[in-house]
N, C-alpha and C positions, 0 to 999 in steps of 0.2 A: 171698541164698541161692536156691538151686533147691528144688522142692518133695523132690526125690531128695534132698538133702543135709539138709532140714527130718525125711526120715521116718527117715533113718540117726540122727539126733540124737535124733529120740523113742525107738527104738528102745533105743538105748544108755541112756537116761534110765529108762523103764519098764524094763529089765534091772536098773538100781539101785535101784530103787524095789522089785523083787519079789525083791531080793536079801534082802531084811528079811522076807518072806514065807514063800517058796519054798525050797527045798534051792540050796545054794552051786551046785549045779554047773548046775543049771536055769535060774540067772540068768546062771551065764557061758555055757551054749548061746546064750540069747536074744540076747546083748551081743556075741557072735562072731559069730553069724550075720547081725546089723545091719553089722557092718563087712565081714563077707563079700561078701555078696551081691552088693553094686555093682563089688565088683574081679572076680569072677565073673563077672556079667555084661558087663564090659569087656574081659574075656579072650575073651569066647565072641566079639567082632565079629572080622569080617574084617581084614585088616591095612587094605585100603581104606576102611573104615569107620571103623578108629582115627585115619587121617590123618584124614580129613574131620571126627570129632568134637574133635581137637586144633586143626585148622582154624579152628573154628567157636569154640573157644573163645580164641583167641588174638585173632579178631573185637573179641569178646566185650568182651575186657581191654585191646582199642584197640590192638593188637601191629600186624596189617596193615592 
């Protein structure tokens, strides 16, 4: 598991814990941010950078 994945999972867990402490909408915003930030970062890449990232992931999984 990559560090980014660990941070994403940690953000969701913290959001769920805060759900019991803070108003529900604050916790929902934290969970949504933890899920949305990596996706936004991916879509900000150029098409060539996305292709390079996909190729790198395939090599790590043993694809090529």
